[in-house]
C-alpha positions in Angstrom: 10.9 -20.5 5.3 8.2 -19.6 7.7 4.6 -18.8 6.6 5.1 -15.0 6.9 8.1 -14.8 4.6 7.6 -13.5 1.1 7.1 -16.2 -1.5 8.6 -15.6 -5.0 6.7 -16.5 -8.1 8.5 -18.8 -10.5 7.8 -16.4 -13.4 10.1 -13.4 -13.5 8.1 -10.2 -13.1 8.3 -7.7 -15.9 5.7 -5.3 -14.6 6.0 -2.9 -11.7 4.6 -3.2 -8.2 3.8 0.1 -6.5 3.3 0.0 -2.8 1.6 3.0 -1.2 2.6 3.7 2.4 2.1 6.5 4.8 1.0 7.4 8.4 -2.6 7.4 9.6 -4.3 10.6 8.4 -2.1 11.1 5.3 -4.9 10.1 3.0 -3.6 6.9 1.4 -7.1 5.3 0.9 -8.5 8.5 -0.7 -5.6 8.9 -3.0 -5.6 5.3 -4.1 -9.4 5.6 -4.8 -8.7 8.7 -7.0 -6.1 6.6 -9.0 -8.5 3.6 -9.1 -11.2 5.8 -10.6 -8.8 7.3 -13.1 -7.5 4.0 -14.4 -10.9 2.2 -14.3 -11.2 0.0 -17.4 -7.4 -0.1 -18.0 -6.6 -3.8 -18.5 -2.9 -3.3 -17.6 -3.5 -1.6 -14.3 -4.6 -3.5 -11.2 -5.4 -2.3 -7.6 -4.9 -5.0 -5.0 -7.8 -6.1 -2.9 -6.1 -6.9 0.4 -7.1 -9.8 2.6 -7.6 -8.5 6.2 -8.9 -10.0 9.4 -11.4 -7.2 9.7 -15.1 -7.3 9.1 -16.1 -6.1 5.6 -18.5 -3.5 7.1 -15.9 -2.0 9.4 -15.3 0.9 7.0 -12.1 1.9 5.2 -10.9 0.2 2.1 -12.8 -2.5 0.2 -11.1 -5.8 1.3 -11.6 -9.5 1.6 -12.5 -10.2 5.2 -11.4 -13.5 6.8 -11.2 -14.9 10.3 -7.9 -15.3 12.1 -8.0 -19.0 11.5 -8.7 -18.6 7.8 -5.8 -16.1 7.5 -3.5 -18.5 9.2 -4.4 -21.3 6.8 -4.0 -19.1 3.8 -0.6 -17.9 5.1 0.6 -21.5 5.5 -0.7 -22.5 2.1 1.3 -19.7 0.4 -1.7 -17.6 -0.6 0.2 -14.4 0.1 3.1 -12.7 -1.7 3.5 -10.6 1.4 1.7 -10.6 4.7 2.1 -8.8 8.0 0.4 -8.1 11.4 -0.3 -4.6 12.7 -2.7 -3.1 15.3 -4.2 -6.4 16.1 -5.0 -7.3 12.5 -3.4 -9.4 9.8 -3.0 -8.1 6.2 -2.1 -10.1 3.1 -1.3 -9.3 -0.5 -2.5 -12.2 -2.6 0.2 -14.1 -4.5 -1.9 -14.0 -7.6 -0.5 -10.4 -8.2 2.6 -12.1 -9.6 0.5 -13.3 -12.6 -0.3 -9.7 -13.5 3.2 -8.6 -13.1 4.5 -11.4 -15.3 2.3 -9.9 -18.0 4.1 -6.6 -17.7 1.2 -4.9 -15.9 1.2 -2.2 -13.2 0.0 -3.4 -9.8 -0.8 -1.0 -6.9 -1.1 -2.1 -3.3 -1.7 -0.4 0.0 1.2 -1.4 2.2 3.1 -0.6 5.3 6.5 1.0 5.9 7.2 -1.7 8.5 7.4 -4.5 5.9 9.0 -2.8 2.9 11.8 -5.3 3.2 9.3 -8.1 2.5 7.9 -6.2 -0.5 11.4 -5.8 -1.9 12.1 -9.5 -1.5 8.8 -10.4 -3.3 8.8 -7.8 -6.1 11.2 -6.3 -8.5 10.9 -3.7 -9.8 9.3 -2.1 -6.8 8.3 1.6 -6.4 7.4 3.0 -3.0 4.9 5.9 -3.0 5.2 7.6 0.4 2.1 9.7 1.2 2.9 12.3 3.8 1.4 15.5 5.3 2.7 18.1 7.8 2.5 17.0 11.4 -0.1 19.6 12.3 -2.3 18.5 9.3 -2.0 14.8 10.4 -2.8 15.8 13.9 -5.9 17.7 12.9 -7.2 14.8 10.7 -6.6 12.3 13.5 -8.1 14.5 16.1 -11.3 14.6 14.1 -11.5 10.8 14.4 -11.9 11.4 18.2 -9.6 8.5 19.3 -6.8 10.6 20.8 -6.2 14.0 22.1 -4.3 16.5 19.9 -1.4 16.5 22.4 -1.1 12.7 22.4 -1.2 12.6 18.6 1.5 15.3 18.2 3.7 13.5 20.7 3.3 10.2 18.8 4.0 11.8 15.4 7.1 13.5 16.7 8.4 10.2 18.0 8.0 8.4 14.7 10.0 8.9 11.5 8.1 9.3 8.2 11.2 8.8 6.1 11.7 5.9 3.7 15.2 4.3 3.8 17.4 5.3 0.8 17.7 1.7 -0.4 14.2 1.9 -1.8 13.1 3.6 -5.1 10.7 6.1 -3.6 8.4 8.9 -4.7 7.1 11.1 -1.8 3.7 12.9 -2.2 2.8 15.7 0.2 -1.0 15.5 0.8 -1.1 18.5 3.2 -3.1 20.6 0.8 -5.9 19.8 -1.7 -6.6 16.1 -2.1 -7.1 16.7 -5.8 -3.6 18.1 -6.2 -2.0 15.1 -4.5 -4.3 12.8 -6.5 -3.0 14.3 -9.8 0.6 13.7 -8.6 -0.1 10.0 -7.9 -1.9 9.5 -11.2 1.0 11.2 -13.0 3.5 9.0 -11.2 1.6 5.9 -12.3 1.2 7.2 -15.9 4.9 7.7 -16.0 5.6 4.1 -15.0 3.2 2.9 -17.7 4.9 5.0 -20.3 8.3 3.6 -19.4 7.1 0.0 -19.4 5.6 0.5 -22.8 9.0 1.6 -24.1 11.0 -1.2 -22.6 
């Protein structure tokens, strides 16, 4: 097994891993923060702090920043349940999340559609929360970042599929409208999982 493959924890997980995915501009980070604020203080709900080869002051989500060399060492030592490379950066989900899942807890992680197969290998049960928005909304949000022209953004969005393969248990949340509305939907989804776990 190479260093990038998912490593399974010896204890069977009884909790649920929720991986939040979606394209740039969909609002993943904002929605995760809403859920994080809602569940603050709940001992059975955990939001993963990812390990990323990106400076801590670069903006975006709160994460543990490491160098490329440090990430490579952690990968080889089995420090990650799932890890992947994208856009010149490396991302890792710490293997310690298995300890929370083994207690029957709910764990929420910011993930990537490109590595859902690795998440499925590492976690069961797994729920994918797919955050989407209409193409014109995504284009407007991305255009405001000033990195691409609107035409380039729309062309890229039209080339890519935002669908999640049917093999995954998936909830799709449209964040084209008010952030608060999508936030309520995400919170409700997580509350539903907690309710089911408590009855099992």
